[in-house]
One Martini backbone bead per residue (centre of mass of N, CA, C, O) as a GRO file, in nm:
protein
  135
    1MET     BB    1   0.529   1.355  -1.408
    2THR     BB    2   0.595   1.029  -1.301
    3GLU     BB    3   0.701   0.863  -0.984
    4ILE     BB    4   0.843   0.551  -0.869
    5LYS     BB    5   0.979   0.478  -0.540
    6TYR     BB    6   1.185   0.399  -0.307
    7ALA     BB    7   1.231   0.458  -0.001
    8THR     BB    8   1.420   0.678   0.198
    9MET     BB    9   1.566   0.854   0.449
   10ASP     BB   10   1.475   1.122   0.308
   11ASP     BB   11   1.155   1.034   0.368
   12TYR     BB   12   1.103   1.001   0.671
   13GLY     BB   13   0.978   1.272   0.770
   14LEU     BB   14   0.735   1.263   0.583
   15LEU     BB   15   0.614   0.990   0.673
   16ILE     BB   16   0.581   1.044   0.986
   17SER     BB   17   0.383   1.293   0.932
   18ARG     BB   18   0.156   1.119   0.761
   19ASP     BB   19   0.212   0.823   0.911
   20THR     BB   20   0.089   0.727   1.237
   21HIS     BB   21   0.066   0.395   1.229
   22VAL     BB   22   0.381   0.417   1.261
   23ARG     BB   23   0.655   0.369   1.410
   24LYS     BB   24   0.957   0.510   1.385
   25GLU     BB   25   1.126   0.245   1.397
   26GLU     BB   26   0.963   0.100   1.171
   27TRP     BB   27   1.024   0.288   0.937
   28LYS     BB   28   1.319   0.214   0.908
   29LYS     BB   29   1.266  -0.081   0.831
   30LEU     BB   30   1.089  -0.034   0.581
   31ILE     BB   31   1.309   0.115   0.425
   32GLU     BB   32   1.539  -0.098   0.439
   33LYS     BB   33   1.328  -0.326   0.302
   34ASN     BB   34   1.158  -0.203   0.072
   35GLN     BB   35   0.832  -0.132   0.200
   36THR     BB   36   0.833   0.155   0.040
   37LEU     BB   37   0.645   0.376  -0.162
   38ILE     BB   38   0.680   0.651  -0.388
   39PHE     BB   39   0.479   0.924  -0.516
   40LYS     BB   40   0.530   1.136  -0.802
   41VAL     BB   41   0.448   1.475  -0.919
   42ASP     BB   42   0.649   1.682  -1.044
   43ASP     BB   43   0.832   1.633  -0.773
   44HIS     BB   44   0.575   1.569  -0.599
   45PHE     BB   45   0.430   1.463  -0.333
   46ALA     BB   46   0.143   1.218  -0.336
   47GLY     BB   47   0.238   0.922  -0.216
   48TRP     BB   48   0.184   0.585  -0.065
   49LEU     BB   49   0.332   0.253  -0.006
   50ARG     BB   50   0.281  -0.022   0.222
   51TYR     BB   51   0.450  -0.328   0.338
   52ASN     BB   52   0.429  -0.677   0.417
   53LEU     BB   53   0.437  -1.005   0.565
   54PHE     BB   54   0.225  -1.257   0.551
   55TRP     BB   55   0.339  -1.518   0.716
   56ASN     BB   56   0.625  -1.450   0.585
   57GLU     BB   57   0.508  -1.480   0.244
   58ILE     BB   58   0.286  -1.243   0.192
   59PRO     BB   59   0.212  -0.971   0.039
   60PHE     BB   60   0.095  -0.680   0.236
   61MET     BB   61  -0.107  -0.413   0.197
   62ASN     BB   62  -0.139  -0.152   0.437
   63MET     BB   63  -0.084   0.111   0.243
   64LEU     BB   64  -0.282   0.351   0.051
   65TYR     BB   65  -0.183   0.694  -0.025
   66PHE     BB   66  -0.338   1.007  -0.117
   67LEU     BB   67  -0.353   1.307  -0.177
   68GLU     BB   68  -0.627   1.476  -0.254
   69GLU     BB   69  -0.518   1.613  -0.533
   70TYR     BB   70  -0.442   1.292  -0.643
   71ARG     BB   71  -0.721   1.195  -0.676
   72GLY     BB   72  -0.877   1.039  -0.952
   73LYS     BB   73  -0.603   0.985  -1.170
   74GLY     BB   74  -0.468   0.676  -1.150
   75TYR     BB   75  -0.232   0.644  -0.936
   76GLY     BB   76  -0.318   0.397  -0.773
   77THR     BB   77  -0.302   0.197  -1.003
   78GLN     BB   78  -0.005   0.240  -1.068
   79MET     BB   79   0.103   0.158  -0.790
   80VAL     BB   80  -0.012  -0.129  -0.771
   81ARG     BB   81   0.111  -0.239  -1.032
   82PHE     BB   82   0.400  -0.193  -0.953
   83TRP     BB   83   0.399  -0.368  -0.698
   84GLU     BB   84   0.318  -0.631  -0.837
   85ARG     BB   85   0.571  -0.647  -1.017
   86GLU     BB   86   0.775  -0.649  -0.788
   87MET     BB   87   0.672  -0.909  -0.654
   88ALA     BB   88   0.718  -1.092  -0.898
   89LYS     BB   89   1.028  -1.042  -0.917
   90LEU     BB   90   1.057  -1.172  -0.614
   91GLY     BB   91   0.853  -1.448  -0.647
   92TYR     BB   92   0.564  -1.378  -0.618
   93ASP     BB   93   0.207  -1.512  -0.661
   94LYS     BB   94   0.088  -1.329  -0.423
   95VAL     BB   95  -0.155  -1.099  -0.276
   96MET     BB   96  -0.247  -0.851  -0.022
   97THR     BB   97  -0.537  -0.693   0.141
   98SER     BB   98  -0.733  -0.415   0.287
   99SER     BB   99  -1.073  -0.309   0.399
  100GLN     BB  100  -1.314  -0.134   0.491
  101ALA     BB  101  -1.652  -0.167   0.437
  102ASN     BB  102  -1.689   0.170   0.444
  103GLU     BB  103  -1.495   0.177   0.200
  104SER     BB  104  -1.414   0.246  -0.136
  105ALA     BB  105  -1.160   0.061  -0.175
  106GLN     BB  106  -1.298  -0.210  -0.232
  107HIS     BB  107  -1.368  -0.139  -0.531
  108PHE     BB  108  -1.085  -0.089  -0.632
  109TYR     BB  109  -0.970  -0.378  -0.582
  110ARG     BB  110  -1.173  -0.531  -0.755
  111LYS     BB  111  -1.096  -0.388  -1.026
  112LEU     BB  112  -0.789  -0.519  -0.986
  113GLY     BB  113  -0.863  -0.841  -0.900
  114TYR     BB  114  -0.963  -0.865  -0.626
  115ARG     BB  115  -1.055  -1.095  -0.363
  116ASP     BB  116  -1.252  -1.211  -0.144
  117ALA     BB  117  -1.136  -1.371   0.193
  118GLY     BB  118  -1.274  -1.206   0.418
  119GLY     BB  119  -1.308  -1.126   0.779
  120PHE     BB  120  -1.300  -0.869   1.046
  121PHE     BB  121  -1.310  -0.732   1.393
  122PRO     BB  122  -1.109  -0.488   1.490
  123PHE     BB  123  -1.145  -0.375   1.791
  124CYS     BB  124  -1.458  -0.298   1.735
  125ASN     BB  125  -1.475  -0.237   1.450
  126ASP     BB  126  -1.509  -0.243   1.146
  127LEU     BB  127  -1.515  -0.424   0.884
  128GLU     BB  128  -1.252  -0.625   0.755
  129ILE     BB  129  -1.141  -0.677   0.433
  130ILE     BB  130  -1.005  -0.942   0.259
  131PHE     BB  131  -0.757  -0.955  -0.003
  132THR     BB  132  -0.682  -1.134  -0.310
  133LYS     BB  133  -0.401  -1.211  -0.547
  134GLU     BB  134  -0.303  -1.334  -0.844
  135LEU     BB  135   0.002  -1.306  -1.047
   0.00000   0.00000   0.00000
């Protein structure tokens, strides 16, 4: 059985140990603002999605991550679809995300209807592709 829920402070320790791209103080804000979703399979933590607002108006998915044993089972698709529905309920009509050009995630997002909207080279790293989707 799968469950998708908004993260609470009960999830804080787990999230800061798994996702070190976010400072601890910022995690608290993300949780308080309901900007992090948790995915569970049979009551076991399987992955998470976090987002913020691009230009303070467009939901931008910053991270979608599943533990290795939960990949390739359709859970990522379930999580993104859930997030898109939640964003639509909140009145948003478009969403965004990104992926490095050398990551397979770019193909995943395109299959879900996301369109390439440009890219940039952040801090001399690989090309980061920006994706947009109308809800």
